[in-house]
PASEBA-1860 file (N, C-alpha, C; in nm, 3 decimals):
! residues 116
1> MLRTRGVI> 0.303/0.473/1.059/0.329/0.602/1.004/0.206/0.686/0.998 ~ 0.087/0.632/0.951/-0.033/0.711/0.952/-0.086/0.737/1.090 ~ -0.073/0.641/1.166/-0.125/0.654/1.310/-0.035/0.755/1.387 ~ 0.092/0.754/1.358/0.186/0.851/1.428/0.148/0.979/1.388 ~ 0.104/1.004/1.268/0.059/1.136/1.206/-0.079/1.174/1.262 ~ -0.144/1.083/1.320/-0.271/1.116/1.375/-0.385/1.104/1.274 ~ -0.364/1.040/1.157/-0.454/1.035/1.052/-0.553/0.910/1.065 ~ -0.500/0.812/1.121/-0.577/0.689/1.144/-0.578/0.639/1.289
9> DYGAGSTV> -0.672/0.550/1.332/-0.653/0.493/1.464/-0.708/0.359/1.435 ~ -0.684/0.270/1.544/-0.728/0.142/1.534/-0.851/0.115/1.621 ~ -0.943/0.042/1.572/-1.063/0.006/1.647/-1.068/-0.145/1.688 ~ -1.183/-0.193/1.727/-1.194/-0.326/1.767/-1.150/-0.429/1.655 ~ -1.095/-0.539/1.699/-1.058/-0.642/1.608/-0.944/-0.584/1.521 ~ -0.958/-0.601/1.383/-0.861/-0.552/1.295/-0.917/-0.437/1.209 ~ -1.002/-0.346/1.277/-1.052/-0.236/1.200/-0.950/-0.113/1.214 ~ -0.972/-0.038/1.113/-0.893/0.088/1.114/-0.983/0.193/1.068
17> FLTEDGRK> -0.973/0.316/1.135/-1.059/0.422/1.089/-0.994/0.554/1.087 ~ -1.036/0.649/1.004/-0.990/0.784/0.993/-1.024/0.862/1.114 ~ -0.925/0.924/1.168/-0.945/1.034/1.278/-1.014/1.154/1.220 ~ -1.052/1.246/1.312/-1.102/1.369/1.270/-1.005/1.437/1.177 ~ -0.880/1.447/1.220/-0.773/1.509/1.138/-0.762/1.430/1.001 ~ -0.771/1.309/1.001/-0.769/1.226/0.884/-0.884/1.262/0.782 ~ -0.995/1.274/0.839/-1.119/1.316/0.762/-1.097/1.445/0.688 ~ -1.036/1.538/0.756/-1.004/1.674/0.704/-0.920/1.668/0.581
25> LVTITQAV> -0.825/1.567/0.586/-0.737/1.555/0.461/-0.793/1.488/0.348 ~ -0.915/1.422/0.359/-0.975/1.352/0.252/-1.086/1.434/0.199 ~ -1.076/1.445/0.062/-1.177/1.512/-0.012/-1.217/1.432/-0.136 ~ -1.333/1.395/-0.153/-1.378/1.313/-0.278/-1.468/1.400/-0.358 ~ -1.416/1.445/-0.458/-1.480/1.550/-0.556/-1.531/1.481/-0.679 ~ -1.503/1.353/-0.700/-1.547/1.284/-0.828/-1.545/1.136/-0.789 ~ -1.595/1.060/-0.884/-1.610/0.915/-0.867/-1.474/0.858/-0.841 ~ -1.463/0.763/-0.757/-1.334/0.687/-0.732/-1.298/0.607/-0.839
33> TEEGLHRQ> -1.181/0.604/-0.887/-1.132/0.521/-0.991/-1.020/0.442/-0.930 ~ -0.990/0.334/-0.989/-0.880/0.251/-0.928/-0.744/0.322/-0.942 ~ -0.720/0.394/-1.052/-0.594/0.482/-1.056/-0.592/0.590/-0.952 ~ -0.717/0.644/-0.935/-0.724/0.757/-0.824/-0.698/0.702/-0.692 ~ -0.750/0.593/-0.660/-0.734/0.518/-0.537/-0.583/0.490/-0.514 ~ -0.514/0.440/-0.615/-0.371/0.409/-0.611/-0.296/0.545/-0.597 ~ -0.329/0.640/-0.655/-0.256/0.772/-0.638/-0.268/0.828/-0.499 ~ -0.398/0.817/-0.448/-0.414/0.861/-0.315/-0.344/0.781/-0.207
41> IASMLSSS> -0.335/0.655/-0.219/-0.260/0.572/-0.134/-0.108/0.606/-0.135 ~ -0.060/0.614/-0.262/0.081/0.649/-0.280/0.122/0.790/-0.222 ~ 0.023/0.876/-0.223/0.063/1.007/-0.172/0.068/1.016/-0.021 ~ 0.015/0.915/0.051/0.012/0.899/0.186/0.138/0.819/0.242 ~ 0.217/0.774/0.154/0.333/0.684/0.182/0.466/0.766/0.168 ~ 0.575/0.711/0.227/0.713/0.756/0.207/0.726/0.737/0.050 ~ 0.831/0.803/-0.006/0.866/0.782/-0.158/0.905/0.640/-0.176 ~ 0.981/0.585/-0.086/1.023/0.437/-0.118/0.904/0.344/-0.095
49> QANIMRVL> 0.823/0.362/-0.012/0.709/0.284/0.004/0.608/0.296/-0.112 ~ 0.596/0.420/-0.157/0.505/0.442/-0.278/0.567/0.384/-0.406 ~ 0.694/0.388/-0.410/0.757/0.322/-0.529/0.724/0.171/-0.522 ~ 0.742/0.102/-0.406/0.705/-0.040/-0.398/0.557/-0.051/-0.446 ~ 0.466/0.023/-0.393/0.329/0.011/-0.418/0.312/0.030/-0.570 ~ 0.371/0.124/-0.640/0.350/0.149/-0.782/0.376/0.026/-0.850 ~ 0.484/-0.048/-0.825/0.530/-0.168/-0.883/0.415/-0.277/-0.863 ~ 0.372/-0.295/-0.746/0.275/-0.398/-0.714/0.138/-0.351/-0.770
57> FAQRGEPS> 0.100/-0.231/-0.784/-0.023/-0.195/-0.848/-0.015/-0.231/-0.992 ~ 0.086/-0.213/-1.059/0.106/-0.245/-1.192/0.108/-0.399/-1.221 ~ 0.124/-0.486/-1.109/0.111/-0.627/-1.131/-0.026/-0.676/-1.093 ~ -0.109/-0.589/-1.051/-0.257/-0.610/-1.028/-0.274/-0.741/-0.927 ~ -0.193/-0.739/-0.824/-0.221/-0.850/-0.729/-0.132/-0.971/-0.756 ~ -0.066/-0.972/-0.869/0.016/-1.093/-0.898/0.135/-1.099/-0.805 ~ 0.170/-1.211/-0.751/0.296/-1.212/-0.660/0.424/-1.198/-0.734 ~ 0.518/-1.124/-0.662/0.653/-1.109/-0.720/0.751/-1.147/-0.608
65> TREELAQA> 0.857/-1.209/-0.640/0.963/-1.237/-0.544/1.023/-1.116/-0.485 ~ 1.075/-1.122/-0.362/1.137/-0.998/-0.304/1.249/-0.946/-0.397 ~ 1.315/-1.038/-0.453/1.427/-0.998/-0.542/1.384/-0.925/-0.666 ~ 1.279/-0.973/-0.718/1.221/-0.908/-0.844/1.163/-0.783/-0.818 ~ 1.085/-0.775/-0.695/1.028/-0.640/-0.651/1.142/-0.538/-0.627 ~ 1.250/-0.584/-0.546/1.368/-0.488/-0.514/1.417/-0.433/-0.647 ~ 1.448/-0.532/-0.753/1.508/-0.487/-0.865/1.433/-0.393/-0.947 ~ 1.295/-0.418/-0.939/1.208/-0.315/-1.014/1.210/-0.183/-0.946
73> CDVSAKSS> 1.233/-0.181/-0.805/1.244/-0.053/-0.742/1.383/0.011/-0.726 ~ 1.482/-0.068/-0.786/1.616/-0.028/-0.805/1.673/-0.010/-0.656 ~ 1.650/-0.108/-0.581/1.703/-0.125/-0.435/1.760/-0.262/-0.421 ~ 1.840/-0.293/-0.314/1.874/-0.421/-0.280/1.785/-0.497/-0.190 ~ 1.747/-0.608/-0.238/1.644/-0.693/-0.159/1.697/-0.734/-0.026 ~ 1.832/-0.709/-0.001/1.879/-0.742/0.136/1.900/-0.611/0.227 ~ 1.858/-0.502/0.178/1.878/-0.375/0.258/1.775/-0.377/0.365 ~ 1.813/-0.329/0.477/1.717/-0.326/0.585/1.604/-0.225/0.570
81> GFEKNLSS> 1.630/-0.114/0.484/1.534/-0.021/0.448/1.421/-0.081/0.364 ~ 1.452/-0.164/0.267/1.356/-0.241/0.189/1.273/-0.332/0.283 ~ 1.338/-0.415/0.361/1.261/-0.501/0.455/1.162/-0.425/0.550 ~ 1.212/-0.303/0.599/1.133/-0.223/0.691/1.009/-0.166/0.608 ~ 1.042/-0.132/0.493/0.926/-0.080/0.407/0.821/-0.188/0.376 ~ 0.863/-0.300/0.358/0.769/-0.413/0.322/0.686/-0.435/0.456 ~ 0.759/-0.445/0.564/0.693/-0.472/0.696/0.599/-0.355/0.725 ~ 0.622/-0.241/0.697/0.529/-0.127/0.716/0.414/-0.140/0.634
89> LRSLKLID> 0.435/-0.161/0.512/0.328/-0.184/0.410/0.239/-0.305/0.455 ~ 0.288/-0.409/0.499/0.211/-0.519/0.539/0.127/-0.483/0.666 ~ 0.189/-0.410/0.767/0.118/-0.355/0.891/-0.002/-0.277/0.844 ~ 0.016/-0.203/0.731/-0.094/-0.114/0.683/-0.202/-0.198/0.612 ~ -0.174/-0.331/0.593/-0.260/-0.434/0.522/-0.279/-0.384/0.371 ~ -0.165/-0.336/0.322/-0.161/-0.291/0.169/-0.099/-0.416/0.090 ~ -0.013/-0.486/0.158/0.057/-0.598/0.092/0.035/-0.723/0.180 ~ 0.065/-0.831/0.113/0.082/-0.954/0.201/0.198/-1.043/0.134
97> YGPQSTVF> 0.232/-1.148/0.206/0.330/-1.232/0.166/0.277/-1.365/0.133 ~ 0.343/-1.429/0.029/0.288/-1.559/-0.024/0.404/-1.653/-0.009 ~ 0.383/-1.768/-0.064/0.497/-1.876/-0.061/0.617/-1.835/-0.130 ~ 0.718/-1.891/-0.083/0.862/-1.876/-0.147/0.899/-1.728/-0.165 ~ 0.882/-1.654/-0.042/0.928/-1.517/-0.043/0.864/-1.422/-0.140 ~ 0.729/-1.453/-0.170/0.673/-1.356/-0.269/0.588/-1.247/-0.189 ~ 0.566/-1.135/-0.262/0.498/-1.020/-0.210/0.396/-0.981/-0.312 ~ 0.279/-0.949/-0.268/0.176/-0.893/-0.355/0.081/-0.795/-0.295
105> AVDDLFLT> 0.023/-0.709/-0.373/-0.077/-0.605/-0.316/-0.202/-0.681/-0.296 ~ -0.271/-0.643/-0.180/-0.398/-0.710/-0.143/-0.510/-0.689/-0.242 ~ -0.593/-0.776/-0.258/-0.706/-0.771/-0.344/-0.802/-0.647/-0.329 ~ -0.812/-0.590/-0.204/-0.898/-0.487/-0.182/-0.852/-0.354/-0.263 ~ -0.727/-0.355/-0.314/-0.683/-0.238/-0.377/-0.712/-0.228/-0.521 ~ -0.788/-0.328/-0.570/-0.826/-0.340/-0.706/-0.970/-0.344/-0.723 ~ -1.035/-0.253/-0.803/-1.186/-0.255/-0.826/-1.205/-0.352/-0.920 ~ -1.326/-0.408/-0.909/-1.378/-0.512/-1.013/-1.390/-0.435/-1.158
113> SGEQ> -1.388/-0.511/-1.260/-1.403/-0.451/-1.392/-1.525/-0.351/-1.404 ~ -1.635/-0.391/-1.343/-1.750/-0.311/-1.346/-1.747/-0.181/-1.281 ~ -1.654/-0.174/-1.181/-1.655/-0.044/-1.093/-1.552/0.057/-1.141 ~ -1.465/0.027/-1.241/-1.368/0.124/-1.292/-1.434/0.228/-1.365
END
Protein backbone atom coordinates (compact mmCIF):
# COMPACT_ATOMS: atom_id res chain seq x y z
CA MET A 1 0.00 0.00 0.00
CA LEU A 2 2.72 2.52 0.93
CA ARG A 3 4.91 1.44 -1.96
CA THR A 4 1.96 1.76 -4.34
CA ARG A 5 1.51 5.31 -3.07
CA GLY A 6 5.18 6.00 -3.79
CA VAL A 7 5.95 6.74 -0.14
CA ILE A 8 8.43 3.89 0.45
CA ASP A 9 10.63 1.64 -1.61
CA TYR A 10 12.62 -1.50 -0.91
CA GLY A 11 16.39 -1.65 -0.76
CA ALA A 12 18.91 -4.44 -0.43
CA GLY A 13 17.98 -7.37 1.78
CA SER A 14 14.96 -6.55 3.87
CA THR A 15 15.47 -2.79 4.12
CA VAL A 16 12.75 -0.26 3.48
CA PHE A 17 13.30 3.44 2.94
CA LEU A 18 11.28 6.59 2.40
CA THR A 19 11.19 7.94 -1.12
CA GLU A 20 11.57 11.65 -1.81
CA ASP A 21 7.76 11.92 -1.81
CA GLY A 22 7.65 9.99 1.47
CA ARG A 23 10.14 12.36 3.11
CA LYS A 24 7.95 15.31 2.10
CA LEU A 25 5.10 13.79 4.12
CA VAL A 26 7.16 13.38 7.28
CA THR A 27 7.62 16.29 9.62
CA ILE A 28 9.12 15.85 13.04
CA THR A 29 8.56 18.98 15.08
CA GLN A 30 8.92 17.50 18.54
CA ALA A 31 10.44 14.56 20.35
CA VAL A 32 9.08 11.22 19.23
CA THR A 33 6.89 9.47 21.78
CA GLU A 34 5.54 5.98 21.58
CA GLU A 35 2.00 7.33 21.37
CA GLY A 36 3.03 9.72 18.60
CA LEU A 37 4.74 6.92 16.71
CA HIS A 38 1.60 4.79 16.97
CA ARG A 39 -0.60 7.67 15.79
CA GLN A 40 1.69 8.32 12.83
CA ILE A 41 1.70 4.66 11.82
CA ALA A 42 -2.08 4.41 12.14
CA SER A 43 -2.52 7.53 9.99
CA MET A 44 -0.70 5.82 7.11
CA LEU A 45 -2.92 2.71 7.12
CA SER A 46 -6.45 1.97 6.02
CA SER A 47 -9.05 2.43 8.77
CA SER A 48 -9.42 -1.35 9.20
CA GLN A 49 -5.65 -1.85 9.43
CA ALA A 50 -5.33 1.07 11.85
CA ASN A 51 -8.06 -0.46 14.02
CA ILE A 52 -6.13 -3.75 14.17
CA MET A 53 -2.93 -1.90 15.07
CA ARG A 54 -4.64 0.15 17.81
CA VAL A 55 -5.74 -3.09 19.48
CA LEU A 56 -2.26 -4.58 19.15
CA PHE A 57 -0.56 -1.37 20.35
CA ALA A 58 -2.70 -1.51 23.50
CA GLN A 59 -1.50 -5.08 24.09
CA ARG A 60 2.13 -3.89 23.95
CA GLY A 61 3.43 -6.80 21.92
CA GLU A 62 1.57 -9.50 23.79
CA PRO A 63 0.12 -12.12 21.45
CA SER A 64 -3.58 -12.38 20.77
CA THR A 65 -5.37 -15.15 18.93
CA ARG A 66 -6.86 -14.18 15.60
CA GLU A 67 -10.31 -14.76 17.08
CA GLU A 68 -9.64 -12.46 20.06
CA LEU A 69 -8.17 -9.80 17.79
CA ALA A 70 -11.07 -9.98 15.35
CA GLN A 71 -13.57 -9.75 18.20
CA ALA A 72 -11.78 -6.68 19.61
CA CYS A 73 -11.95 -5.13 16.12
CA ASP A 74 -15.62 -6.07 15.72
CA VAL A 75 -15.02 -8.16 12.59
CA SER A 76 -15.20 -11.85 11.72
CA ALA A 77 -11.95 -13.77 12.10
CA LYS A 78 -12.96 -15.76 9.04
CA SER A 79 -13.53 -12.79 6.74
CA SER A 80 -11.19 -12.46 3.80
CA GLY A 81 -10.80 -8.74 4.53
CA PHE A 82 -9.48 -9.44 8.03
CA GLU A 83 -7.00 -12.00 6.67
CA LYS A 84 -5.86 -9.63 3.91
CA ASN A 85 -5.34 -6.84 6.43
CA LEU A 86 -3.23 -9.11 8.64
CA SER A 87 -1.21 -10.19 5.62
CA SER A 88 -0.61 -6.57 4.58
CA LEU A 89 0.43 -5.57 8.11
CA ARG A 90 2.84 -8.50 8.24
CA SER A 91 4.29 -7.53 4.85
CA LEU A 92 4.88 -4.05 6.30
CA LYS A 93 6.66 -5.76 9.23
CA LEU A 94 4.28 -4.18 11.75
CA ILE A 95 2.98 -7.52 13.03
CA ASP A 96 4.12 -11.09 13.17
CA TYR A 97 2.53 -14.45 13.80
CA GLY A 98 3.20 -16.69 16.76
CA PRO A 99 2.26 -20.24 17.68
CA GLN A 100 -1.36 -21.38 17.74
CA SER A 101 -2.66 -18.70 15.37
CA THR A 102 -1.53 -15.76 17.50
CA VAL A 103 -0.75 -12.27 16.24
CA PHE A 104 1.34 -9.55 17.87
CA ALA A 105 2.81 -6.13 17.14
CA VAL A 106 6.57 -6.31 16.58
CA ASP A 107 8.91 -5.13 19.34
CA ASP A 108 10.32 -2.25 17.27
CA LEU A 109 7.00 -0.41 17.68
CA PHE A 110 7.50 0.02 21.41
CA LEU A 111 10.03 2.38 22.93
CA THR A 112 11.92 1.27 26.00
CA SER A 113 10.81 2.86 29.26
CA GLY A 114 13.74 5.29 29.27
CA GLU A 115 12.86 6.68 25.83
CA GLN A 116 9.19 7.56 26.34
